[in-house]
N, C-alpha and C positions, 0 to 999 in steps of 0.2 A: 225544645230544641234549639232556642237562642241562648241557652245556659252552656251547653257545648259549644257551640262556635265560637263564644268566648275565651272558653279556655285555649282552644288552640289558635285564637287570632296573636297572641303574644307568645314569644321565645322567651324561655327562662335564663338567667345568668347560666346556670350551669349548661343549658344546650347552645348557648353562645361559646364559652370556655371551651367544649369539646368540638364547636365546629372550628375553631379558630385553631386547637390543637391539630384536628385533621389536616388545617389548610397548612400549617406549620412543616409537620411529618412531609406532606406531598411536597411542597415546595423543596424542603430537602432532600428528598428522594431525585425530585428532577433536576436540582443544581448537580446533584452528584452523578447523575446519568450524564450531563450535559459536559462536564468536565472529563468522564471517561470517553465520551464520543469523540471531543476534541483532540483529546491526549491519542486515539487510534486514527484520526482523519491525519495527525500531523508525522504519524507512524508510516501509514501507509502511503502519504506524500514523499517519505524519503526512501521509502520503497520504489515507487515510480521513478522519481530519479534515476536513482541507482540501475533501474533495469534499462531505462532509457540511453544509460551512457555504455552500457553493455551491447545495446542493440547498436548504437552511432559505432561503437570498437569493432562488431562484427562487420557490420556494411563498410565501413574503412578496408577493415582486411581483404573481405570479397572482390572492393573495387580495384585494389592492388592486384598488378598484371603478376600472375603465377610466375613462381621460380622454376627455370628451367633444370631437369637432372638429367645427368647422361645416364642414357641405359646402358647395361653391360657391353651388348654388342657396340653403341658408339666410342666405349673408353677402349675396346678391345680394337678398334680400327683407328682408334688415334694411337694407340702404343705402336700397331702394325705400319702405321704411315711414319712415324718417329724413327722406328728401325727402318724402314726401307731409306729415309733420308739419310740415315748414317752409312749405309753402305753404298 
């Protein structure tokens, strides 16, 4: 049994090469994911800024006093009073 333990005690050069290769691939994959996520964060940050500006504009428009429009009856009353002034 001592012989089998000695066989597994050391990792061969090929095992190290395989291990390093897997580490390199995993590092590459994680690096690319990180770049993609940073780009997505930047894009979503721009979207948030744009939506905040839209919200501010809508809020400003709602805080302005409403424009008064004359109704049809108010316009007719104005015309009648103008006609009365002419007579």
